[in-house]
C-alpha positions in Angstrom: -31.4 71.3 -20.9 -29.9 74.1 -19.0 -32.2 73.5 -16.1 -31.2 69.8 -16.3 -27.5 70.2 -16.1 -28.0 72.6 -13.2 -30.2 70.0 -11.6 -30.0 67.8 -8.5 -26.9 67.1 -6.4 -26.5 63.9 -4.3 -26.9 64.3 -0.6 -24.1 63.1 1.7 -25.1 60.4 3.9 -22.7 60.0 6.8 -23.2 56.4 7.4 -22.8 55.6 3.7 -19.6 57.6 3.6 -18.3 55.8 6.6 -19.0 52.4 5.1 -17.1 53.4 2.0 -14.3 54.9 4.0 -14.0 51.5 5.9 -13.7 49.7 2.7 -11.4 52.0 1.1 -8.9 51.6 4.0 -9.5 48.0 4.9 -11.1 48.5 8.2 -13.6 45.6 9.1 -16.6 47.5 10.0 -19.8 45.5 10.8 -21.9 47.4 8.3 -19.1 47.4 5.6 -21.3 44.9 3.5 -24.6 46.6 3.6 -23.8 48.1 0.1 -21.9 46.7 -2.8 -18.3 47.8 -2.9 -18.4 50.2 -5.8 -21.3 52.0 -4.3 -19.7 52.6 -0.9 -16.5 53.7 -2.6 -18.2 56.0 -4.9 -19.9 57.8 -1.8 -16.7 57.9 0.1 -14.5 59.1 -2.8 -17.0 61.6 -4.1 -17.5 63.4 -0.6 -14.4 62.9 1.1 -11.5 62.8 -1.6 -12.9 65.4 -4.3 -12.8 69.1 -4.3 -16.1 70.9 -4.0 -16.2 71.7 -7.8 -15.5 68.1 -8.8 -18.1 66.9 -6.4 -20.7 69.0 -8.0 -19.6 68.2 -11.6 -19.6 64.6 -11.1 -23.2 63.8 -11.2 -23.7 65.9 -14.3 -21.0 64.3 -16.1 -22.4 60.9 -15.4 -25.9 61.9 -16.3 -24.4 63.4 -19.6 -22.8 60.0 -20.2 -26.1 58.4 -19.6 -27.8 60.7 -22.1 -25.3 60.0 -24.7 -25.8 56.2 -24.1 -29.5 56.7 -24.6 -28.9 58.3 -28.0 -26.5 55.6 -29.0 -28.9 52.8 -27.9 -31.8 54.5 -30.1 -29.4 54.8 -33.0 -28.3 51.3 -32.8 -31.9 49.9 -32.4 -33.4 52.0 -35.4 -31.8 55.4 -36.4 -30.0 58.4 -35.2 -33.4 60.2 -35.3 -34.8 57.6 -32.9 -31.7 58.2 -30.8 -32.3 61.9 -30.6 -36.0 61.3 -29.8 -35.1 58.9 -26.9 -32.6 61.5 -25.5 -35.1 64.3 -25.8 -37.8 62.2 -24.1 -35.5 61.3 -21.4 -35.1 64.9 -20.5 -38.7 65.7 -20.7 -39.8 62.8 -18.8 -36.9 63.2 -16.2 -35.9 59.7 -16.7 -32.4 60.4 -15.7 -33.4 62.1 -12.5 -31.7 60.6 -9.4 -32.6 60.2 -5.7 -30.2 61.4 -3.0 -27.7 58.4 -3.6 -24.7 58.7 -5.7 -24.9 55.0 -6.6 -28.2 55.5 -8.5 -26.9 57.5 -11.2 -24.0 55.1 -11.6 -26.1 52.1 -11.8 -28.4 53.8 -14.4 -25.3 54.6 -16.6 -24.0 51.0 -16.3 -27.3 49.6 -17.1 -27.4 51.7 -20.4 -23.9 50.4 -21.1 -25.2 46.8 -20.8 -28.0 47.7 -23.2 -25.7 49.0 -25.8 -23.4 46.2 -25.6 -26.4 43.8 -25.8 -27.4 45.5 -29.0 -24.0 45.3 -30.5 -23.7 41.7 -29.6 -27.0 40.9 -31.2 -25.8 42.5 -34.4 -22.3 40.9 -34.3 -22.5 37.7 -32.1 -18.9 36.4 -30.9 -16.7 36.0 -28.0 -15.6 39.6 -27.8 -19.0 41.0 -27.3 -20.0 38.2 -25.0 -17.1 38.9 -22.8 -17.8 42.7 -22.8 -21.3 42.0 -21.7 -20.0 39.7 -18.9 -17.7 42.3 -17.8 -20.3 45.2 -17.9 -22.8 42.8 -15.9 -19.9 42.2 -13.4 -19.3 46.0 -12.8 -23.0 46.5 -12.4 -23.3 43.8 -9.7 -20.5 45.6 -7.8 -22.7 48.6 -7.6 -26.1 47.0 -7.1 -27.2 43.5 -7.3 -30.5 43.6 -9.4 -29.0 42.1 -12.6 -27.6 39.0 -10.8 -30.0 36.7 -12.7 -29.6 38.5 -15.9 -26.9 36.3 -17.6 -28.9 33.0 -16.9 -32.2 34.6 -18.2 -30.4 35.8 -21.4 -28.8 32.4 -22.0 -32.3 30.7 -21.4 -33.8 33.2 -23.7 -31.3 32.7 -26.6 -31.5 28.9 -26.0 -35.2 29.0 -26.4 -35.2 31.2 -29.4 -32.5 29.0 -31.0 -30.4 32.2 -31.8 -27.6 33.1 -32.3 -26.2 30.0 -34.0 -24.7 27.5 -31.5 -21.1 28.3 -32.7 -21.7 32.0 -32.1 -23.4 31.9 -28.6 -20.3 32.2 -26.5 -22.4 31.8 -23.3 -19.5 30.8 -21.0 -18.2 34.5 -20.6 -21.5 35.9 -20.0 -22.1 34.1 -16.7 -18.6 33.2 -15.7 -17.0 36.9 -15.9 -19.5 38.3 -13.5 -18.5 35.6 -10.9 -14.8 36.7 -11.2 -15.9 40.3 -10.4 -17.7 39.1 -7.3 -15.0 36.7 -6.0 -12.9 39.3 -4.2 -16.2 40.6 -2.5 -17.1 37.2 -1.3 -13.7 36.6 0.0 -13.8 39.9 1.9 -17.1 39.0 3.4 -16.1 35.6 4.5 -13.0 37.1 6.2 -14.9 39.9 7.9 -18.2 38.1 8.6 -17.3 34.4 8.7 -19.9 33.4 6.1 -20.9 33.5 2.5 -22.6 36.8 1.8 -23.1 37.1 -2.0 -24.5 40.5 -2.3 -25.8 43.3 -0.1 -26.0 42.1 3.7 -29.3 43.0 5.1 -30.2 45.8 2.7 -33.0 44.0 1.1 -34.7 43.0 4.3 -37.1 45.8 4.5 -38.5 45.2 1.1 -38.7 41.4 1.6 -40.5 41.8 4.9 -42.9 44.5 3.7 -43.8 42.5 0.6 -44.5 39.4 2.4 -46.8 41.5 4.6 -48.6 43.1 1.6 -47.3 46.5 2.7 -45.7 49.6 1.1 -41.9 49.9 2.2 -41.0 52.6 4.4 -40.5 51.1 7.9 -36.8 50.7 8.9 -35.3 47.2 8.9 -34.8 47.1 12.7 -38.4 48.0 13.4 -39.7 45.4 10.9 -37.5 42.6 12.5 -39.0 43.2 15.8 -42.6 43.6 14.5 -42.6 40.2 12.7 -40.6 38.5 15.5 -37.4 37.7 13.5 -34.6 36.6 15.9 -31.2 38.1 15.4 -29.4 36.3 12.6 -32.5 34.7 11.2 -33.0 35.0 7.5 -35.5 37.5 6.2 -35.6 35.8 2.8 -36.7 32.6 4.4 -39.3 34.2 6.7 -40.5 36.0 3.6 -41.1 32.8 1.6 -42.9 31.0 4.5 -45.2 34.0 5.1 -46.1 34.3 1.3 -46.8 30.6 1.2 -49.0 30.9 4.2 -50.9 34.0 3.1 -50.8 33.9 -0.8 -53.9 36.2 -1.2 -52.6 38.9 1.1 -49.4 38.9 -0.8 -51.2 39.0 -4.2 -53.3 42.0 -2.9 -50.2 43.9 -1.9 -48.8 43.5 -5.3 
């Protein structure tokens, strides 16, 4: 435990700090939309506006909060003993270890909050927990976008199972509240870039292109776009879909 609390410290990435600083001060930098707003702001605030001691302590506090959330999740799902076992295993298996980006530990913590709220909502269905779940998902989307389909998948799952009861489902806040969180981000992107950018702009391009080619990610986005012959402004998503459709066996082998 002592080794873990004295563990890794996030590396300062100048370009990420610059994006967060531009967002913080309202400067329309071309790459300001590469990462979601809370991700950029966390980088900028941590490395530019916190003293050295707080900068070192912040990751440990977030990881400590995540450890507590792992315990409460185990306790809610089964028992306090299960929660202790889950917390111990997370330490032994380094499940809370993070890479060199501050946003990763924030995202892990928020996902654990969502899991706890989801468990509480299953125990006591109602509008309050549905609204809390929608708000937590909304916050997660402002850090990273992977959970953007989660509200719809959850609603489809509950509809298929027929539970909770129709009068207790309260599905509206689960999908509508995240939209409210994203609305300022969409407005900013429209004003800065002149188009609808729902999440990160261009950040997923390397993964999309390498997945369609059946390769392991690792090549930079600029190199990949030149290799595959994408023209400036062309959609990597559309290219990847067409490539997968044309070479499904290669894509399956890559997976």
